ROGU-182963 format. One record per residue (C-alpha): residue number from 1; x, y, z. Coordinates in steps of 0.5 Angstrom, whole numbers, plus 500, padded with zeros to 3 digits. Each point is the difference from the previous one (the first is absolute). Example, Ala and Ser with C-alpha at 12.3 -4.5 7.8 and 13.67 -1.06 7.14 Angstrom:
<pt><i>1</i><px>525</px><py>491</py><pz>516</pz></pt>
<pt><i>2</i><px>502</px><py>507</py><pz>498</pz></pt>
***
This chain:
<pt><i>1</i><px>115</px><py>669</py><pz>910</pz></pt>
<pt><i>2</i><px>505</px><py>495</py><pz>498</pz></pt>
<pt><i>3</i><px>505</px><py>501</py><pz>494</pz></pt>
<pt><i>4</i><px>500</px><py>495</py><pz>495</pz></pt>
<pt><i>5</i><px>508</px><py>500</py><pz>498</pz></pt>
<pt><i>6</i><px>501</px><py>500</py><pz>492</pz></pt>
<pt><i>7</i><px>506</px><py>498</py><pz>496</pz></pt>
<pt><i>8</i><px>502</px><py>508</py><pz>500</pz></pt>
<pt><i>9</i><px>500</px><py>500</py><pz>508</pz></pt>
<pt><i>10</i><px>504</px><py>493</py><pz>500</pz></pt>
<pt><i>11</i><px>505</px><py>503</py><pz>496</pz></pt>
<pt><i>12</i><px>500</px><py>506</py><pz>504</pz></pt>
<pt><i>13</i><px>499</px><py>505</py><pz>494</pz></pt>
<pt><i>14</i><px>493</px><py>502</py><pz>502</pz></pt>
<pt><i>15</i><px>503</px><py>507</py><pz>502</pz></pt>
<pt><i>16</i><px>504</px><py>501</py><pz>493</pz></pt>
<pt><i>17</i><px>498</px><py>506</py><pz>496</pz></pt>
<pt><i>18</i><px>504</px><py>497</py><pz>494</pz></pt>
<pt><i>19</i><px>496</px><py>493</py><pz>501</pz></pt>
<pt><i>20</i><px>493</px><py>503</py><pz>500</pz></pt>
<pt><i>21</i><px>502</px><py>505</py><pz>494</pz></pt>
<pt><i>22</i><px>503</px><py>493</py><pz>496</pz></pt>
<pt><i>23</i><px>494</px><py>496</py><pz>502</pz></pt>
<pt><i>24</i><px>495</px><py>506</py><pz>498</pz></pt>
<pt><i>25</i><px>504</px><py>500</py><pz>493</pz></pt>
<pt><i>26</i><px>500</px><py>493</py><pz>499</pz></pt>
<pt><i>27</i><px>492</px><py>499</py><pz>501</pz></pt>
<pt><i>28</i><px>499</px><py>506</py><pz>495</pz></pt>
<pt><i>29</i><px>504</px><py>497</py><pz>495</pz></pt>
<pt><i>30</i><px>496</px><py>493</py><pz>500</pz></pt>
<pt><i>31</i><px>496</px><py>499</py><pz>494</pz></pt>
<pt><i>32</i><px>493</px><py>502</py><pz>499</pz></pt>
<pt><i>33</i><px>498</px><py>493</py><pz>501</pz></pt>
<pt><i>34</i><px>503</px><py>500</py><pz>507</pz></pt>
<pt><i>35</i><px>498</px><py>507</py><pz>502</pz></pt>
<pt><i>36</i><px>493</px><py>501</py><pz>498</pz></pt>
<pt><i>37</i><px>498</px><py>507</py><pz>500</pz></pt>
<pt><i>38</i><px>507</px><py>503</py><pz>501</pz></pt>
<pt><i>39</i><px>498</px><py>507</py><pz>497</pz></pt>
<pt><i>40</i><px>494</px><py>500</py><pz>506</pz></pt>
<pt><i>41</i><px>505</px><py>499</py><pz>505</pz></pt>
<pt><i>42</i><px>505</px><py>506</py><pz>498</pz></pt>
<pt><i>43</i><px>494</px><py>504</py><pz>499</pz></pt>
<pt><i>44</i><px>498</px><py>498</py><pz>507</pz></pt>
<pt><i>45</i><px>507</px><py>501</py><pz>503</pz></pt>
<pt><i>46</i><px>500</px><py>508</py><pz>497</pz></pt>
<pt><i>47</i><px>493</px><py>501</py><pz>501</pz></pt>
<pt><i>48</i><px>499</px><py>501</py><pz>493</pz></pt>
<pt><i>49</i><px>493</px><py>501</py><pz>497</pz></pt>
<pt><i>50</i><px>496</px><py>494</py><pz>497</pz></pt>
<pt><i>51</i><px>500</px><py>503</py><pz>493</pz></pt>
<pt><i>52</i><px>507</px><py>501</py><pz>500</pz></pt>
<pt><i>53</i><px>503</px><py>496</py><pz>495</pz></pt>
<pt><i>54</i><px>506</px><py>496</py><pz>503</pz></pt>
<pt><i>55</i><px>503</px><py>494</py><pz>496</pz></pt>
<pt><i>56</i><px>502</px><py>493</py><pz>502</pz></pt>
<pt><i>57</i><px>506</px><py>500</py><pz>496</pz></pt>
<pt><i>58</i><px>505</px><py>503</py><pz>505</pz></pt>
<pt><i>59</i><px>508</px><py>501</py><pz>500</pz></pt>
<pt><i>60</i><px>502</px><py>499</py><pz>507</pz></pt>
<pt><i>61</i><px>507</px><py>502</py><pz>503</pz></pt>
<pt><i>62</i><px>503</px><py>501</py><pz>507</pz></pt>
<pt><i>63</i><px>506</px><py>503</py><pz>503</pz></pt>
<pt><i>64</i><px>500</px><py>505</py><pz>494</pz></pt>
<pt><i>65</i><px>505</px><py>506</py><pz>501</pz></pt>
<pt><i>66</i><px>497</px><py>501</py><pz>507</pz></pt>
<pt><i>67</i><px>493</px><py>498</py><pz>498</pz></pt>
<pt><i>68</i><px>498</px><py>494</py><pz>504</pz></pt>
<pt><i>69</i><px>494</px><py>498</py><pz>496</pz></pt>
<pt><i>70</i><px>499</px><py>502</py><pz>492</pz></pt>
<pt><i>71</i><px>494</px><py>498</py><pz>497</pz></pt>
<pt><i>72</i><px>498</px><py>502</py><pz>492</pz></pt>
<pt><i>73</i><px>494</px><py>499</py><pz>496</pz></pt>
<pt><i>74</i><px>499</px><py>503</py><pz>493</pz></pt>
<pt><i>75</i><px>498</px><py>507</py><pz>502</pz></pt>
<pt><i>76</i><px>502</px><py>500</py><pz>508</pz></pt>
<pt><i>77</i><px>506</px><py>499</py><pz>505</pz></pt>
<pt><i>78</i><px>499</px><py>498</py><pz>507</pz></pt>
<pt><i>79</i><px>505</px><py>502</py><pz>505</pz></pt>
<pt><i>80</i><px>500</px><py>497</py><pz>507</pz></pt>
<pt><i>81</i><px>505</px><py>501</py><pz>506</pz></pt>
<pt><i>82</i><px>500</px><py>495</py><pz>505</pz></pt>
<pt><i>83</i><px>501</px><py>502</py><pz>507</pz></pt>
<pt><i>84</i><px>499</px><py>494</py><pz>505</pz></pt>
<pt><i>85</i><px>504</px><py>502</py><pz>506</pz></pt>
<pt><i>86</i><px>503</px><py>507</py><pz>498</pz></pt>
<pt><i>87</i><px>497</px><py>506</py><pz>499</pz></pt>
<pt><i>88</i><px>501</px><py>505</py><pz>494</pz></pt>
<pt><i>89</i><px>506</px><py>505</py><pz>501</pz></pt>
<pt><i>90</i><px>503</px><py>505</py><pz>496</pz></pt>
<pt><i>91</i><px>494</px><py>501</py><pz>496</pz></pt>
<pt><i>92</i><px>501</px><py>494</py><pz>496</pz></pt>
<pt><i>93</i><px>493</px><py>500</py><pz>497</pz></pt>
<pt><i>94</i><px>502</px><py>507</py><pz>497</pz></pt>
<pt><i>95</i><px>506</px><py>497</py><pz>497</pz></pt>
<pt><i>96</i><px>498</px><py>493</py><pz>498</pz></pt>
<pt><i>97</i><px>495</px><py>504</py><pz>495</pz></pt>
<pt><i>98</i><px>506</px><py>501</py><pz>496</pz></pt>
<pt><i>99</i><px>503</px><py>493</py><pz>501</pz></pt>
<pt><i>100</i><px>497</px><py>497</py><pz>493</pz></pt>
<pt><i>101</i><px>506</px><py>498</py><pz>496</pz></pt>
<pt><i>102</i><px>501</px><py>504</py><pz>493</pz></pt>
<pt><i>103</i><px>498</px><py>493</py><pz>496</pz></pt>
<pt><i>104</i><px>493</px><py>500</py><pz>504</pz></pt>
<pt><i>105</i><px>498</px><py>507</py><pz>500</pz></pt>
<pt><i>106</i><px>494</px><py>502</py><pz>496</pz></pt>
<pt><i>107</i><px>496</px><py>506</py><pz>501</pz></pt>
<pt><i>108</i><px>494</px><py>497</py><pz>496</pz></pt>
<pt><i>109</i><px>499</px><py>495</py><pz>506</pz></pt>
<pt><i>110</i><px>496</px><py>502</py><pz>506</pz></pt>
<pt><i>111</i><px>504</px><py>499</py><pz>506</pz></pt>
<pt><i>112</i><px>497</px><py>498</py><pz>507</pz></pt>
<pt><i>113</i><px>505</px><py>499</py><pz>506</pz></pt>
<pt><i>114</i><px>498</px><py>496</py><pz>506</pz></pt>
<pt><i>115</i><px>503</px><py>500</py><pz>507</pz></pt>
<pt><i>116</i><px>500</px><py>493</py><pz>503</pz></pt>
<pt><i>117</i><px>500</px><py>500</py><pz>508</pz></pt>
<pt><i>118</i><px>498</px><py>495</py><pz>506</pz></pt>
<pt><i>119</i><px>499</px><py>506</py><pz>504</pz></pt>
<pt><i>120</i><px>495</px><py>504</py><pz>496</pz></pt>
<pt><i>121</i><px>505</px><py>505</py><pz>499</pz></pt>
<pt><i>122</i><px>499</px><py>507</py><pz>496</pz></pt>
<pt><i>123</i><px>505</px><py>502</py><pz>494</pz></pt>
<pt><i>124</i><px>503</px><py>507</py><pz>501</pz></pt>
<pt><i>125</i><px>498</px><py>501</py><pz>492</pz></pt>
<pt><i>126</i><px>493</px><py>500</py><pz>499</pz></pt>
<pt><i>127</i><px>501</px><py>497</py><pz>493</pz></pt>
<pt><i>128</i><px>501</px><py>493</py><pz>503</pz></pt>
<pt><i>129</i><px>494</px><py>496</py><pz>502</pz></pt>
<pt><i>130</i><px>501</px><py>497</py><pz>507</pz></pt>
<pt><i>131</i><px>499</px><py>492</py><pz>500</pz></pt>
<pt><i>132</i><px>499</px><py>496</py><pz>506</pz></pt>
<pt><i>133</i><px>502</px><py>493</py><pz>501</pz></pt>
<pt><i>134</i><px>493</px><py>499</py><pz>502</pz></pt>
<pt><i>135</i><px>498</px><py>502</py><pz>493</pz></pt>
<pt><i>136</i><px>505</px><py>496</py><pz>497</pz></pt>
<pt><i>137</i><px>497</px><py>494</py><pz>504</pz></pt>
<pt><i>138</i><px>493</px><py>501</py><pz>498</pz></pt>
<pt><i>139</i><px>501</px><py>502</py><pz>493</pz></pt>
<pt><i>140</i><px>504</px><py>493</py><pz>499</pz></pt>
<pt><i>141</i><px>494</px><py>496</py><pz>504</pz></pt>
<pt><i>142</i><px>495</px><py>503</py><pz>495</pz></pt>
<pt><i>143</i><px>503</px><py>496</py><pz>495</pz></pt>
<pt><i>144</i><px>497</px><py>494</py><pz>498</pz></pt>
<pt><i>145</i><px>507</px><py>496</py><pz>499</pz></pt>
<pt><i>146</i><px>499</px><py>494</py><pz>496</pz></pt>
<pt><i>147</i><px>500</px><py>493</py><pz>505</pz></pt>
<pt><i>148</i><px>504</px><py>496</py><pz>494</pz></pt>
<pt><i>149</i><px>506</px><py>504</py><pz>500</pz></pt>
<pt><i>150</i><px>506</px><py>499</py><pz>505</pz></pt>
<pt><i>151</i><px>502</px><py>507</py><pz>500</pz></pt>
<pt><i>152</i><px>493</px><py>501</py><pz>504</pz></pt>
<pt><i>153</i><px>503</px><py>497</py><pz>506</pz></pt>
<pt><i>154</i><px>506</px><py>504</py><pz>500</pz></pt>
<pt><i>155</i><px>495</px><py>506</py><pz>499</pz></pt>
<pt><i>156</i><px>496</px><py>498</py><pz>506</pz></pt>
<pt><i>157</i><px>506</px><py>499</py><pz>504</pz></pt>
<pt><i>158</i><px>502</px><py>508</py><pz>499</pz></pt>
<pt><i>159</i><px>493</px><py>502</py><pz>501</pz></pt>
<pt><i>160</i><px>500</px><py>497</py><pz>507</pz></pt>
<pt><i>161</i><px>507</px><py>503</py><pz>501</pz></pt>
<pt><i>162</i><px>496</px><py>507</py><pz>499</pz></pt>
<pt><i>163</i><px>495</px><py>497</py><pz>505</pz></pt>
<pt><i>164</i><px>505</px><py>499</py><pz>505</pz></pt>
<pt><i>165</i><px>504</px><py>507</py><pz>499</pz></pt>
<pt><i>166</i><px>493</px><py>504</py><pz>500</pz></pt>
<pt><i>167</i><px>497</px><py>496</py><pz>505</pz></pt>
<pt><i>168</i><px>505</px><py>501</py><pz>505</pz></pt>
<pt><i>169</i><px>501</px><py>508</py><pz>498</pz></pt>
<pt><i>170</i><px>492</px><py>501</py><pz>501</pz></pt>
<pt><i>171</i><px>500</px><py>496</py><pz>507</pz></pt>
<pt><i>172</i><px>506</px><py>505</py><pz>502</pz></pt>
<pt><i>173</i><px>496</px><py>506</py><pz>498</pz></pt>
<pt><i>174</i><px>494</px><py>498</py><pz>503</pz></pt>
<pt><i>175</i><px>504</px><py>499</py><pz>507</pz></pt>
<pt><i>176</i><px>507</px><py>502</py><pz>501</pz></pt>
<pt><i>177</i><px>500</px><py>499</py><pz>507</pz></pt>
<pt><i>178</i><px>500</px><py>492</py><pz>499</pz></pt>
<pt><i>179</i><px>506</px><py>501</py><pz>496</pz></pt>
<pt><i>180</i><px>506</px><py>502</py><pz>505</pz></pt>
<pt><i>181</i><px>505</px><py>497</py><pz>495</pz></pt>
<pt><i>182</i><px>499</px><py>505</py><pz>495</pz></pt>
<pt><i>183</i><px>502</px><py>505</py><pz>504</pz></pt>
<pt><i>184</i><px>506</px><py>496</py><pz>504</pz></pt>
<pt><i>185</i><px>503</px><py>496</py><pz>495</pz></pt>
<pt><i>186</i><px>501</px><py>505</py><pz>494</pz></pt>
<pt><i>187</i><px>507</px><py>502</py><pz>502</pz></pt>
<pt><i>188</i><px>502</px><py>492</py><pz>501</pz></pt>
<pt><i>189</i><px>504</px><py>496</py><pz>495</pz></pt>
<pt><i>190</i><px>495</px><py>494</py><pz>498</pz></pt>
<pt><i>191</i><px>505</px><py>495</py><pz>504</pz></pt>
<pt><i>192</i><px>498</px><py>504</py><pz>506</pz></pt>
<pt><i>193</i><px>493</px><py>500</py><pz>500</pz></pt>
<pt><i>194</i><px>496</px><py>494</py><pz>504</pz></pt>
<pt><i>195</i><px>495</px><py>496</py><pz>497</pz></pt>
<pt><i>196</i><px>493</px><py>501</py><pz>502</pz></pt>
<pt><i>197</i><px>494</px><py>495</py><pz>501</pz></pt>
<pt><i>198</i><px>495</px><py>505</py><pz>497</pz></pt>
<pt><i>199</i><px>500</px><py>499</py><pz>492</pz></pt>
<pt><i>200</i><px>500</px><py>507</py><pz>498</pz></pt>
<pt><i>201</i><px>505</px><py>503</py><pz>505</pz></pt>
<pt><i>202</i><px>505</px><py>494</py><pz>497</pz></pt>
<pt><i>203</i><px>498</px><py>502</py><pz>493</pz></pt>
<pt><i>204</i><px>502</px><py>507</py><pz>501</pz></pt>
<pt><i>205</i><px>507</px><py>497</py><pz>503</pz></pt>
<pt><i>206</i><px>501</px><py>496</py><pz>495</pz></pt>
<pt><i>207</i><px>499</px><py>505</py><pz>494</pz></pt>
<pt><i>208</i><px>503</px><py>506</py><pz>504</pz></pt>
<pt><i>209</i><px>494</px><py>504</py><pz>499</pz></pt>
<pt><i>210</i><px>501</px><py>504</py><pz>507</pz></pt>
<pt><i>211</i><px>503</px><py>506</py><pz>497</pz></pt>
<pt><i>212</i><px>495</px><py>501</py><pz>494</pz></pt>
<pt><i>213</i><px>494</px><py>499</py><pz>505</pz></pt>
<pt><i>214</i><px>502</px><py>505</py><pz>505</pz></pt>
<pt><i>215</i><px>501</px><py>505</py><pz>494</pz></pt>
<pt><i>216</i><px>493</px><py>498</py><pz>498</pz></pt>
<pt><i>217</i><px>497</px><py>501</py><pz>507</pz></pt>
<pt><i>218</i><px>503</px><py>507</py><pz>500</pz></pt>
<pt><i>219</i><px>497</px><py>502</py><pz>494</pz></pt>
<pt><i>220</i><px>493</px><py>498</py><pz>502</pz></pt>
<pt><i>221</i><px>501</px><py>504</py><pz>507</pz></pt>
<pt><i>222</i><px>502</px><py>506</py><pz>496</pz></pt>
<pt><i>223</i><px>494</px><py>499</py><pz>495</pz></pt>
<pt><i>224</i><px>495</px><py>499</py><pz>506</pz></pt>
<pt><i>225</i><px>503</px><py>506</py><pz>504</pz></pt>
<pt><i>226</i><px>500</px><py>504</py><pz>494</pz></pt>
<pt><i>227</i><px>507</px><py>501</py><pz>501</pz></pt>
<pt><i>228</i><px>505</px><py>503</py><pz>494</pz></pt>
<pt><i>229</i><px>507</px><py>497</py><pz>500</pz></pt>
<pt><i>230</i><px>506</px><py>501</py><pz>496</pz></pt>
<pt><i>231</i><px>503</px><py>493</py><pz>501</pz></pt>
<pt><i>232</i><px>498</px><py>493</py><pz>502</pz></pt>
<pt><i>233</i><px>507</px><py>496</py><pz>500</pz></pt>
<pt><i>234</i><px>504</px><py>496</py><pz>505</pz></pt>
<pt><i>235</i><px>507</px><py>499</py><pz>503</pz></pt>
<pt><i>236</i><px>503</px><py>493</py><pz>502</pz></pt>
<pt><i>237</i><px>493</px><py>497</py><pz>499</pz></pt>
<pt><i>238</i><px>496</px><py>505</py><pz>504</pz></pt>
<pt><i>239</i><px>495</px><py>504</py><pz>496</pz></pt>
<pt><i>240</i><px>499</px><py>507</py><pz>501</pz></pt>
<pt><i>241</i><px>496</px><py>506</py><pz>498</pz></pt>
<pt><i>242</i><px>503</px><py>507</py><pz>499</pz></pt>
<pt><i>243</i><px>495</px><py>506</py><pz>501</pz></pt>
<pt><i>244</i><px>503</px><py>507</py><pz>498</pz></pt>
<pt><i>245</i><px>496</px><py>507</py><pz>502</pz></pt>
<pt><i>246</i><px>504</px><py>506</py><pz>498</pz></pt>
<pt><i>247</i><px>507</px><py>502</py><pz>498</pz></pt>
<pt><i>248</i><px>505</px><py>504</py><pz>504</pz></pt>
<pt><i>249</i><px>505</px><py>505</py><pz>497</pz></pt>
<pt><i>250</i><px>507</px><py>501</py><pz>504</pz></pt>
<pt><i>251</i><px>507</px><py>503</py><pz>498</pz></pt>
<pt><i>252</i><px>498</px><py>498</py><pz>492</pz></pt>
<pt><i>253</i><px>498</px><py>493</py><pz>502</pz></pt>
<pt><i>254</i><px>493</px><py>497</py><pz>499</pz></pt>
<pt><i>255</i><px>497</px><py>495</py><pz>505</pz></pt>
<pt><i>256</i><px>494</px><py>496</py><pz>501</pz></pt>
<pt><i>257</i><px>496</px><py>499</py><pz>507</pz></pt>
<pt><i>258</i><px>497</px><py>494</py><pz>500</pz></pt>
<pt><i>259</i><px>497</px><py>494</py><pz>504</pz></pt>
<pt><i>260</i><px>502</px><py>493</py><pz>499</pz></pt>
<pt><i>261</i><px>497</px><py>494</py><pz>503</pz></pt>
<pt><i>262</i><px>504</px><py>493</py><pz>500</pz></pt>
<pt><i>263</i><px>499</px><py>494</py><pz>504</pz></pt>
<pt><i>264</i><px>498</px><py>503</py><pz>507</pz></pt>
<pt><i>265</i><px>504</px><py>506</py><pz>499</pz></pt>
<pt><i>266</i><px>497</px><py>507</py><pz>499</pz></pt>
<pt><i>267</i><px>506</px><py>505</py><pz>497</pz></pt>
<pt><i>268</i><px>499</px><py>508</py><pz>499</pz></pt>
<pt><i>269</i><px>505</px><py>501</py><pz>495</pz></pt>
<pt><i>270</i><px>504</px><py>505</py><pz>496</pz></pt>
<pt><i>271</i><px>503</px><py>498</py><pz>494</pz></pt>
<pt><i>272</i><px>504</px><py>504</py><pz>494</pz></pt>
<pt><i>273</i><px>496</px><py>500</py><pz>494</pz></pt>
<pt><i>274</i><px>505</px><py>497</py><pz>496</pz></pt>
<pt><i>275</i><px>501</px><py>495</py><pz>505</pz></pt>
<pt><i>276</i><px>504</px><py>495</py><pz>496</pz></pt>
<pt><i>277</i><px>506</px><py>505</py><pz>499</pz></pt>
<pt><i>278</i><px>500</px><py>504</py><pz>506</pz></pt>
<pt><i>279</i><px>505</px><py>500</py><pz>506</pz></pt>
<pt><i>280</i><px>499</px><py>501</py><pz>507</pz></pt>
<pt><i>281</i><px>504</px><py>507</py><pz>500</pz></pt>
<pt><i>282</i><px>494</px><py>503</py><pz>496</pz></pt>
<pt><i>283</i><px>496</px><py>500</py><pz>506</pz></pt>
<pt><i>284</i><px>502</px><py>506</py><pz>504</pz></pt>
<pt><i>285</i><px>500</px><py>501</py><pz>508</pz></pt>
<pt><i>286</i><px>495</px><py>505</py><pz>500</pz></pt>
<pt><i>287</i><px>495</px><py>495</py><pz>496</pz></pt>
<pt><i>288</i><px>502</px><py>494</py><pz>504</pz></pt>
<pt><i>289</i><px>498</px><py>504</py><pz>507</pz></pt>
<pt><i>290</i><px>494</px><py>503</py><pz>497</pz></pt>
<pt><i>291</i><px>498</px><py>493</py><pz>498</pz></pt>
<pt><i>292</i><px>501</px><py>497</py><pz>507</pz></pt>
<pt><i>293</i><px>497</px><py>506</py><pz>504</pz></pt>
<pt><i>294</i><px>493</px><py>499</py><pz>496</pz></pt>
<pt><i>295</i><px>500</px><py>492</py><pz>500</pz></pt>
<pt><i>296</i><px>505</px><py>497</py><pz>505</pz></pt>
<pt><i>297</i><px>497</px><py>498</py><pz>507</pz></pt>
<pt><i>298</i><px>493</px><py>502</py><pz>497</pz></pt>
<pt><i>299</i><px>494</px><py>495</py><pz>499</pz></pt>
<pt><i>300</i><px>505</px><py>495</py><pz>503</pz></pt>
<pt><i>301</i><px>505</px><py>500</py><pz>494</pz></pt>
<pt><i>302</i><px>506</px><py>499</py><pz>505</pz></pt>
<pt><i>303</i><px>505</px><py>498</py><pz>495</pz></pt>
<pt><i>304</i><px>504</px><py>504</py><pz>496</pz></pt>
<pt><i>305</i><px>504</px><py>497</py><pz>494</pz></pt>
<pt><i>306</i><px>505</px><py>505</py><pz>497</pz></pt>
<pt><i>307</i><px>503</px><py>500</py><pz>493</pz></pt>
<pt><i>308</i><px>505</px><py>495</py><pz>498</pz></pt>
<pt><i>309</i><px>501</px><py>498</py><pz>493</pz></pt>
<pt><i>310</i><px>495</px><py>505</py><pz>497</pz></pt>
<pt><i>311</i><px>496</px><py>506</py><pz>502</pz></pt>
<pt><i>312</i><px>495</px><py>497</py><pz>504</pz></pt>
<pt><i>313</i><px>498</px><py>501</py><pz>507</pz></pt>
<pt><i>314</i><px>494</px><py>497</py><pz>504</pz></pt>
<pt><i>315</i><px>496</px><py>499</py><pz>507</pz></pt>
<pt><i>316</i><px>497</px><py>494</py><pz>501</pz></pt>
<pt><i>317</i><px>496</px><py>496</py><pz>505</pz></pt>
<pt><i>318</i><px>497</px><py>493</py><pz>500</pz></pt>
<pt><i>319</i><px>493</px><py>498</py><pz>500</pz></pt>
<pt><i>320</i><px>497</px><py>496</py><pz>507</pz></pt>
<pt><i>321</i><px>498</px><py>495</py><pz>496</pz></pt>
<pt><i>322</i><px>502</px><py>496</py><pz>493</pz></pt>
<pt><i>323</i><px>496</px><py>501</py><pz>494</pz></pt>
<pt><i>324</i><px>497</px><py>493</py><pz>500</pz></pt>
<pt><i>325</i><px>497</px><py>501</py><pz>507</pz></pt>
<pt><i>326</i><px>496</px><py>506</py><pz>498</pz></pt>
<pt><i>327</i><px>493</px><py>501</py><pz>497</pz></pt>
<pt><i>328</i><px>501</px><py>503</py><pz>493</pz></pt>
<pt><i>329</i><px>495</px><py>506</py><pz>502</pz></pt>
<pt><i>330</i><px>505</px><py>501</py><pz>506</pz></pt>
<pt><i>331</i><px>506</px><py>501</py><pz>496</pz></pt>
<pt><i>332</i><px>497</px><py>504</py><pz>495</pz></pt>
<pt><i>333</i><px>498</px><py>505</py><pz>506</pz></pt>
<pt><i>334</i><px>507</px><py>500</py><pz>502</pz></pt>
<pt><i>335</i><px>503</px><py>502</py><pz>494</pz></pt>
<pt><i>336</i><px>495</px><py>505</py><pz>498</pz></pt>
<pt><i>337</i><px>501</px><py>503</py><pz>507</pz></pt>
<pt><i>338</i><px>508</px><py>500</py><pz>499</pz></pt>
<pt><i>339</i><px>499</px><py>504</py><pz>493</pz></pt>
<pt><i>340</i><px>496</px><py>505</py><pz>503</pz></pt>
<pt><i>341</i><px>505</px><py>502</py><pz>506</pz></pt>
<pt><i>342</i><px>505</px><py>500</py><pz>495</pz></pt>
<pt><i>343</i><px>496</px><py>505</py><pz>495</pz></pt>
<pt><i>344</i><px>499</px><py>504</py><pz>506</pz></pt>
<pt><i>345</i><px>507</px><py>501</py><pz>502</pz></pt>
<pt><i>346</i><px>503</px><py>501</py><pz>493</pz></pt>
<pt><i>347</i><px>499</px><py>507</py><pz>500</pz></pt>
<pt><i>348</i><px>503</px><py>501</py><pz>506</pz></pt>
<pt><i>349</i><px>506</px><py>496</py><pz>498</pz></pt>
<pt><i>350</i><px>500</px><py>505</py><pz>494</pz></pt>
<pt><i>351</i><px>500</px><py>506</py><pz>505</pz></pt>
<pt><i>352</i><px>505</px><py>497</py><pz>504</pz></pt>
<pt><i>353</i><px>505</px><py>500</py><pz>494</pz></pt>
<pt><i>354</i><px>498</px><py>507</py><pz>498</pz></pt>
<pt><i>355</i><px>502</px><py>502</py><pz>507</pz></pt>
<pt><i>356</i><px>507</px><py>498</py><pz>499</pz></pt>
<pt><i>357</i><px>500</px><py>495</py><pz>506</pz></pt>
***
């Protein structure tokens, strides 16, 4: 499908979280004759029951004490956190519940929390309602916008922008093998990326969506494989998934044994539980030797990564193929196999430490 460029695309702001937040706020602030069925739109966005009462008279603010979008009616408050190209970190949704300014705190008002994302992400806090950009798009499209209002032209441009973003993301999800640029260009600066003749690939390039799409892909893989993970993050534009299996105690320190997958590299790693404040010397020679004995030169893990600035060691290996060259089912089978191998060896690792090697 050919992408129809909108004014948002031409101004290179389609990827801006703040622009989306401000645009949604502007639309919600329109007079009722400009925005018919405003209450129905809110109810559809938050999956409220049809018999739930929502006033069309809204008070709307953006960038309010860390809250992206704040909406208030006579008896309700709606808080939306917008995550277009980033993921939740540091339990943001838990902290933002307490971010309502004192002047707007009202225990009598029912509160609803929405987590708006392009990649259908799930918030860590279950009090928040996941809202996808696709749902936002469909909710806006369902409104009968008045044809005689000039604002409608701009709203339709915004809806088309959402169509572009959602369409490209869905196309990637349906066939990641057609999008090698998602996996090869994430670490590059924008000026380093070459234009693509394919509209979808070039849209990803222009809006720098590579890394967030990589994260979405890893989340989908984990979900389909039934893999529980501790983190999906990124370093230098390349997404990673980190899985921890159990804790290891040595010399009064606690470490976590895990598996990390990033790019085409697999790592079995051992990390201090308080990694951020850790130091290399917290890893004893006994611990390092036991780790090497159990995992180095086993199952093709031939490279050992010694502790540098933190209490962290790993053994690593590269996959024979890039992610975009692999069927999703093959990648899932590979990860499950690696996870099972590490789980089987984790007890042996504990035994080696206990023996004092």
